[in-house]
N, C-alpha and C positions, 0 to 999 in steps of 0.2 A: 254438605259443604261446610267446612269449619270456618272459612273466612267470612266475617260479617262485612257489611258495607263500610262500617267505620274503620275496620282493620285494613280493608283494601284501600280506602281513601288515604289512610295514614301511610301505607307502604308506597303508594303512588306519589304522594306529596314528598316523602323522604327521598326517593330515588329519582323521580322525574323532574322535580322542581316545583310543580304546581299540581293541584288536584284536577285541573281540567285536562292536563296532558296525559291521558290514559293510554295513548297509543305509542308512547316512547319505548324504545328498545330497553332502556334501563328499567323502567317500570314493569314491563312484561317479564323480564328476566327475574326481577325481584319477586313478583307474584308467583311465577313458576317455582322458584326456589322455596318459597313458603309452603306451597302445596306439596312439593317433593318431600320436604322434611316432615310434614304431617303424615303423608302416606308411608314414609319409611318407618315412622313410629308405629303405625297401624300394622304394618307387615311384620314387625318384630314380635307383636303379640299374636298375630294370626298368620302363621307360616304357610298355611295351605290355601290362602285366598289368592288364587291364581289370576282371577279377572282383575283384581286390584293391582297385582304385580304387572300385568300387561299395560294397564293404564299408567302406572309409574314409569315403565320403560318408554312409553310414548311421550310423557312429559319430559323425561330426561333427554330424549332425542330432540324434542322441540327446543328445549333450552340450549342444547349444544349447537343447533343450527343458528339460533339467534346470537349466541356468543361468537360463533365463527364469523357471522355477518358483521358484528360490531368490531371484532378484531381487525377485519379487513378495512373498515371504513373509519374507525375512530379508535386508534390504538391506545391513546392516553386515557380516554374514557373507559375503555375495556379494562385496562390495568387498575384504574381506580375502583371500578365496580367489583371486580373479582376480589380485591382487597377488602372492600366494605362487606361483601357477602361472605367472605371466607371460603371461596370455592376451591382454589388451588392452594396446595401447601408447598 
C-alpha cells in the first residue's frame, strides 16, 4: 500500500475539513483517486498484471458510485470536488 498514515491524514484533512472526518464522501473520493492514480502508473509499467487491473476497475466503479451519490445530494460540493481533483475535463 503506497499511502502512508500521514499521507492519508493529509488527504482527509484537505478534502474533508478535519482529520477526524474520515467517513465523508469527499475524503473517500479523494483517497480512491489517489489509489487509482498510483495503480494506473503501476499498470503502465506492468501491462500483463491482470489482477491489479481488476482491482483498479473495482476502485473506479466504487468512486463512480460515490460521485453519483454526491451529485444527487450535493451538486455544488460535487462540482467543487471534481474541479479540485481534476476528474472531468
